[in-house]
C-alpha positions as CSV (number, residue, x, y, z in Angstrom):
1,X,-34.1,2.4,14.1
2,X,-34.8,4.7,11.4
3,X,-31.5,4.5,10.3
4,X,-31.2,0.9,10.3
5,X,-34.5,0.6,8.3
6,X,-33.6,2.7,5.8
7,X,-30.0,1.1,5.1
8,X,-28.0,4.9,6.2
9,X,-27.1,6.3,8.7
10,X,-28.4,8.8,11.9
11,X,-26.7,11.3,10.9
12,X,-28.0,11.2,7.5
13,X,-31.3,11.7,8.5
14,X,-30.5,14.4,10.6
15,X,-28.8,16.1,7.9
16,X,-25.6,16.1,9.6
17,X,-23.9,14.4,6.5
18,X,-24.5,14.3,2.6
19,X,-23.2,10.3,2.7
20,X,-26.0,8.0,3.2
21,X,-23.7,5.2,3.0
22,X,-22.9,3.4,6.3
23,X,-19.3,3.9,6.9
24,X,-17.3,0.6,6.8
25,X,-16.6,0.4,11.0
26,X,-13.8,-2.5,9.8
27,X,-12.5,-0.7,6.9
28,X,-9.1,-0.2,8.8
29,X,-8.7,-3.9,9.8
30,X,-9.8,-5.0,6.5
31,X,-6.2,-2.9,5.3
32,X,-4.3,-3.7,7.7
33,X,-4.9,-7.6,7.1
34,X,-4.6,-7.3,3.6
35,X,-1.1,-6.1,4.3
36,X,0.2,-8.8,6.8
37,X,-0.1,-10.8,4.3
38,X,1.2,-8.6,0.5
39,X,4.1,-6.9,3.2
40,X,7.5,-7.3,4.6
41,X,7.2,-6.8,8.4
42,X,9.0,-3.2,7.6
43,X,6.4,-2.4,5.2
44,X,4.2,-3.8,7.8
45,X,5.9,-1.1,10.6
46,X,6.2,2.0,8.2
47,X,2.6,1.9,7.0
48,X,0.6,1.9,10.1
49,X,0.8,2.8,13.8
50,X,0.7,0.9,16.5
51,X,-0.4,1.6,19.8
52,X,-1.1,-0.6,22.9
53,X,-2.7,1.2,26.0
54,X,-2.3,4.8,24.7
55,X,1.3,4.0,23.9
56,X,3.1,3.5,20.1
57,X,5.1,0.4,20.5
58,X,8.4,0.3,20.0
59,X,10.4,-1.7,17.7
60,X,11.6,-4.3,20.2
61,X,8.1,-4.6,21.2
62,X,6.4,-4.7,17.4
63,X,8.9,-7.8,16.6
64,X,8.0,-9.3,19.5
65,X,4.7,-9.6,18.3
66,X,5.2,-10.6,14.8
67,X,7.1,-13.6,16.3
68,X,4.8,-14.5,18.5
69,X,2.1,-13.9,15.6
70,X,4.3,-16.8,14.0
71,X,5.5,-18.9,16.5
72,X,1.1,-19.0,16.6
73,X,0.2,-19.5,13.2
74,X,3.8,-22.9,13.3
75,X,2.0,-24.5,16.5
76,X,-1.3,-24.6,15.6
77,X,-0.2,-25.8,12.0
78,X,1.9,-28.5,14.0
79,X,-0.1,-29.4,17.2
């Protein structure tokens, strides 16, 4: 509660870090979502590691994931 009140982290209050800023828990997700809009499929695949159940997805699985997302987006545009 003290950390939240002071807008910092418990690590900072306890002296475990000198960084009093609260880290953004969604930083990686924001970077990924920005990259999706600005990159080709190949650039995205090379820039990020995609894992499901602790295993890296194969090239074929990646292509199917992208196709599934595109299909869903197309469906939402034209129900």
